[in-house]
Residue, then its C-alpha position, 0 to 999 in steps of 0.5 A: x573767481x580766476x586770477x585773470x578775472x580779478x586782475x581784470x576787475x582790479x584794473x577796470x576799478x582802477x580806471x573807473x575810480x577816477x571818473x567816479x571820484x570826479x562825478x562825486x566831486x562835482x555832485x558835492x560841489x553842485x549840492x553845496x552850491x544848491x544848499x548854499x543858495x537855498x540858505x539865502x546866501x548870494x554870490x557876486x562877481x569881484x572880478x572879470x574872471x568871476x563874471x565870465x565864469x558866472x555869465x557862462x553858467x547862467x547862459x548855458x542853464x537858460x538856453x539848455x532850459x529853453x530847448x529841453x523844458x516848457x517850465x519857467x526859470x524864475x525860481x531856478x536856484x542857480x539864479x538865486x545864487x546870484x546876488x540880487x542887488x549887485x546882479x541883473x538878468x534879463x531875457x527877450x523873446x522876439x522883443x518881449x521880456x520873458x525873464x527878469x531877475x535882480x536889480x532892475x536899476x540895471x535896465x538902463x545899462x541894458x538900454x545903453x548897450x542897445x543904444x551902442x547898437x550891439x543888439x542891432x549888429x548881432x541881429x543884422x548878421x542874423x547869426x548866434x553871437x555874444x558880447x562881453x564888456x568890463x568897464x569901471x567895475x561894471x560887467x556887461x554880457x549879452x548874447x543872441x540866440x535863435x531857438x525854435x523860430x524865436x530870437x532870444x537876447x540875453x542880458x546879464x549885468x553885474x556891479x563890482x561891490x564896494x566894501x563887500x567880499x566873498x573872500x571867506x566863502x572862497x576860502x571855505x570853497x578852497x578848504x573844501x576842495x583841499x579836503x575832497x582832494x585829500x579824501x580822494x587820495x586817501x580813498x584811492x590809496x586805500x582801494x589800491x592797497x585793498x585790491x593789491x592785497x587781494x590779488x597778492x593773497x589769491x597769488x601767494x596762498x597757492x604758491x606757499x602750498x605748492x612750496x609746502x607740497x614740494x618740501x613734503x616730497x623732498x622729504x620723501x613724503x608722497x602721501x601729501x596732497x594739496x588743497x586749494x579753495x575756488x577755481x582759478x589758474x592754480x587749480x589745474x596746477x595743484x590737481x596735477x601735483x596731487x595726481x603726480x604724488x598719487x602716481x609716484x606713490x603708487x609707482x613706488x609701491x609697484x616697484x616694491x611689489x615687483x622687487x618682492x616678486x623678482x626675489x620670489x621669481x629668482x628663488x623659485x627659478x633656483x628651486x625649479x632648476x635645481x630639482x631636475x639638475x639634481x635628479x640628472x646628477x643622481x642618475x648620472x652618478x648612479x651610471x658612473x658608479x655602475x649602480x645600473x648593472x643591467x641593460x634594463x636599469x641603464x635604459x631606465x636611468x638614461x630615460x629618467x635623464x632625458x625626461x628631466x632634461x626636457x623639463x629643464x629645457x622647457x623651463x629655460x624656453x619659457x623663461x626666454x619667452x617671459x624675457x621677450x615679452x618683458x621687452x614688449x613690442x620691440x621683440x614681438x611685433x603686433x600685426x593684423x591677423x585672423x584669429x579664427x584661422x590661426x586657432x583652427x590651424x594650430x590645433x589641427x597641427x597638434x591635434x594628433x599628439x594631443x588626442x593621444x594624451x587624452x584630449x577631445x577637441x571641439x572647435x566653435x568658430x564662424x567666419x573671419x575674426x580679425x585683430x592686431x596681434x603676434x602669431x607666436x604669442x597666440x600659439x603660446x597661449x593655446x599651447x599652455x592652456x590646452x596642455x594645462x587642461x591635459x595635464x590636470x584632467x580628471x579622467x582618461x579623456x578631457x573634453x576641450x571646447x575652444x570658441x572664437x566669437x565677436x562681441x560688440x568691438x571685441x573678439x573673444x577666445x574661450x577655452x573650456x574644459x571638464x577637468x578638476x578645475x581649481x580651488x576658489x581661493x587659487x583663482x586670483x593667483x593662477x597667473x602669477x609666476x611659479x604659483x602652483x595649486x596644491x595639485x600641481x605642487x604634487x605633480x612638479x614634473x608636469x609643469x613649471x609654474x610659468x604657463x599661466x604667467x606667460x598667457x597673462x602677459x601675452x594677452x596684456x601685450x596684445x591689449x587684451x584681458x583675461x578672466x579665469x573661472x571654474x565651471x559647473x559641475x567641474x572644469x575650468x573656463x579661461x576667457x580672453x578678450x581682444x579689441x577688434x581690428x580697426x579698418x581705416 
């Protein structure tokens, strides 16, 4: 149950409670009077106020009964509670007696009221009316009422008792009332305390749990998880806290892993830059020391220096591209483009060079396949994957198949070759910067170890996915999936 619903139920309970208690008091009072009457006890009017209260109860009971019931009133307990000696009730319907209770010696007082023309005055007015009189300890009440075409006259008379009193009964009644009031106050207090404690507990327990979690995070414990039973307004907050600590923990682990990769990257960069620089320096020293004493040796030394310089320049270019990709779309904007046309044009522009290096191309692409990407990144992806296939070819000629096709809501770019492939255990690490297989380590002059890392980051930057798998019987398949351009 939510806290809002609990509060609403609590307030509703507090609003309904007084009405329930009032109903309880009324039921208790009438039950007490009923049992009092059935026990043979009676009450009498000791004052005009008491007589007025009794007469109003009797007349309301009688006329309500006439309107809604066909049974007689002779045995009704409200009439039984009146003292039959000191009280007299008589009801006429169209001039005939239909109900008579109490001491009929008071009938003469009824006749006296008729002689006073009280009934006649009410009848002449043809309206419902009442008459009440108090005289020398004698109490009189008369009412005329027309119901369902019949004229009713109700007379109620009472005599103030001598040497008799209901003081004991009144004292007991007042004591009962005090007891009921005190019980109600205690009951309402206990209910209010219970409801307040229930609501406060539903609020304080989750707050204490949040405080505990915040203290644990402050101490550096990001593995803390908060627990909360039920579903209320605190459930999303505690779930969000758990999600926050989970993401913070994952972010911290990722930062530690990035730091380790950064250190490894710096070490790898230092090694890969030092290797061609050392070779260049050695050959320059050889030229300065006139070790190359023939034109042929000098040309050989210069060719080696040129080759190592190209390796160094290519490494710097790739590092610069990696830096741009780290900046994301700020440095490399994404625009709508036709992947099929871009792939075909780029391969055609470099086909002559790559075919001289031993590549045999097959392009499979039909129609336009539009996506949102960056031309430079797509070209770098193609160049790195194709040159890798050429560098590590198994034979003099490597067959490279480039496929562009639409699958559901994606565009697939596949580059497959029939080269030597890579060991299965190395597939998962191929896209790490400066990672090389054993074959690549034996040919460090062929690559920098950044090619597939650049491919991976370029694909991610264009919201794509990359998968690498070996082909049967040999070769490597690189499959890249890009989302299609959304047409508005």
